[in-house]
N, C-alpha and C positions, 0 to 999 in steps of 0.2 A: 178827456185826458187819454183814454185808450186810443182814440183816433190820432191824437197828436203824437203819441209814442209809437204809432203804427203797430199796435198790438194785434195779434191774430186771434184773440178770444172771440167767442161767438155770442157775446152779450149784446142784446138789442137795447135800445134806449128804454123801452118799456120795462124790461127786466131789471135794469139798474134803478129805475124809478121805483119799482115795487120793492126791491131790496132796501132802498132808502126809506120808504114808507114803513116797512115792517120794523126797521131799526128804530123808528121814532115812536112805535106803539108802546114802549115802556113808559112814556111820559103820561099816558092816560091814568094808570094806577098811581103814578107819582103825584098827579094833581090832587087825587083824593088823600094821599098820605100827607100832603102839605096842610090839610085841615088840622093836623096835630100841631099845636102852636108852641113847639119847642124848637128854637132856632138850630141847636146842634143836630137834632134829628132831621130837620128839614134839609140841612146841607149834607148830612150823611146820606140820606136817601137820594138827593140830587147827584152826589158823587157816584153812588152806585149805579144810578140810571145812566149817567154819562159813560161809565165803564161798560155797562151792558150794551148800550147802543153802539158804541164804537167797536166792541167785539163782534157784534152781528155783522157790521160792515166789513171788518177785516177778515173774518172767517169766510164770508161769501165772495168777496172781491179778490182776496189775496191769491187764490189759485190762478187767476188770469194773469197776474203780474209775476208769479214765481217762475213761470216757464217762459218769460219774456226774454228774448235775446237782446233787445235794445235796453241796455242798462244805464243810459244817460238820464241824469236827474235834472240838470239845468243846462240850457244852451245859451251862450252869450253870442250875439251877432254884433260885431264891430264894424 
């Protein structure tokens, strides 16, 4: 997406892959918490994990897009 938007950020593919991997690490303790067999708690923990995972991605990737001069979101080619 950064290449498509012609972003000038210095993120390499491996760095983005590592950030994505670290954002998914919250699901390791979540899998242990799912051993508690209470449906409400399972979904509450899952919702919290989704929020934490997404916040790791946003906090690490957002600086690359916040200084982006190309503000196009979607391009239609007719």
